[in-house]
VOGU-3710 file (C-alpha; in Angstrom, 3 decimals, decimal comma):
1> mtteykvqyi> -12,177/53,142/-53,223  -14,709/52,066/-55,820  -13,365/50,455/-58,961  -15,215/51,321/-62,141  -16,092/48,339/-64,280  -18,610/47,144/-66,822  -19,550/43,579/-67,684  -18,656/43,201/-71,363  -19,873/39,598/-71,824  -21,868/37,132/-69,786
11> mfdktkinip> -21,043/33,557/-70,692  -23,019/30,424/-69,873  -21,597/26,904/-70,009  -23,603/25,089/-72,704  -23,271/21,728/-70,943  -24,986/23,056/-67,811  -27,712/25,447/-69,012  -30,008/25,879/-72,002  -30,848/29,118/-73,800  -34,313/29,656/-72,219
21> dayewliknk> -32,824/29,308/-68,720  -29,960/31,667/-69,632  -32,533/34,211/-70,900  -34,461/33,873/-67,653  -31,309/34,511/-65,590  -30,375/37,547/-67,701  -33,867/39,069/-67,437  -34,084/38,412/-63,690  -30,700/40,079/-63,167  -31,470/42,986/-65,538
31> ykinkideta> -28,845/42,280/-68,196  -29,231/42,905/-71,924  -30,270/40,271/-74,424  -29,329/41,510/-77,879  -27,617/38,685/-79,655  -26,127/35,341/-78,720  -22,548/34,583/-79,704  -22,236/30,820/-79,551  -18,929/28,987/-79,203  -18,252/25,273/-78,898
41> thfrfrqyei> -18,589/25,483/-75,127  -20,525/28,665/-74,261  -23,478/30,915/-74,990  -22,140/34,492/-74,823  -24,353/37,542/-74,337  -22,594/40,803/-75,210  -23,439/43,724/-72,964  -21,125/46,313/-74,560  -19,053/46,523/-77,719  -15,303/46,513/-77,067
51> syltiigyti> -14,890/49,575/-79,292  -17,347/51,543/-77,129  -15,668/50,462/-73,890  -12,260/51,456/-75,259  -13,507/54,920/-76,215  -14,837/55,543/-72,707  -11,635/54,272/-71,055  -12,369/50,661/-70,108  -9,282/48,876/-71,371  -8,383/46,196/-68,821
61> yktievsdii> -10,242/42,892/-69,117  -10,595/40,111/-66,572  -12,386/36,796/-66,761  -14,313/36,168/-63,534  -16,002/32,871/-62,797  -19,262/33,727/-61,047  -20,334/30,093/-60,723  -19,672/26,788/-62,452  -22,236/27,894/-65,071  -21,710/31,660/-65,426
71> tfisaykgav> -18,563/33,604/-66,309  -18,221/37,370/-66,707  -15,753/39,155/-68,943  -15,438/42,468/-67,128  -13,780/45,666/-68,340  -12,058/47,978/-65,865  -11,002/51,617/-66,086  -7,424/52,682/-65,478  -4,909/50,632/-63,516  -5,655/47,112/-62,349
81> ppflaqplsv> -7,319/47,303/-58,931  -5,352/45,581/-56,121  -7,982/42,892/-55,564  -7,585/41,829/-59,215  -3,791/41,854/-59,255  -3,952/38,123/-58,600  -6,496/36,259/-60,741  -9,703/35,268/-58,999  -11,181/32,287/-60,800  -9,739/32,882/-64,216
91> kdrcwt> -10,645/30,353/-66,886  -8,535/30,863/-69,988  -10,594/28,254/-71,863  -13,582/30,638/-71,879  -12,367/32,232/-75,093  -12,377/28,963/-77,073
//
């Protein structure tokens, strides 16, 4: 079974990467670079607006630590898939 998801945000830890290197990673991995949302601890690159994702049925959000530098906020369709029932590497501090 394939679980439908979309990456809503890609977040980079500001203490471990600079903006040019984040841009390079995003371009290399074919992600969008529209606008940077900057928090005290992260550079955040929005891939989709929450309102758009909600309209098309993506209403469940999970924070997934890809590495010690990169974190995804991913949106899932429908019920929580079994492999996400238990958090993977969830970092609640990512929203600060």
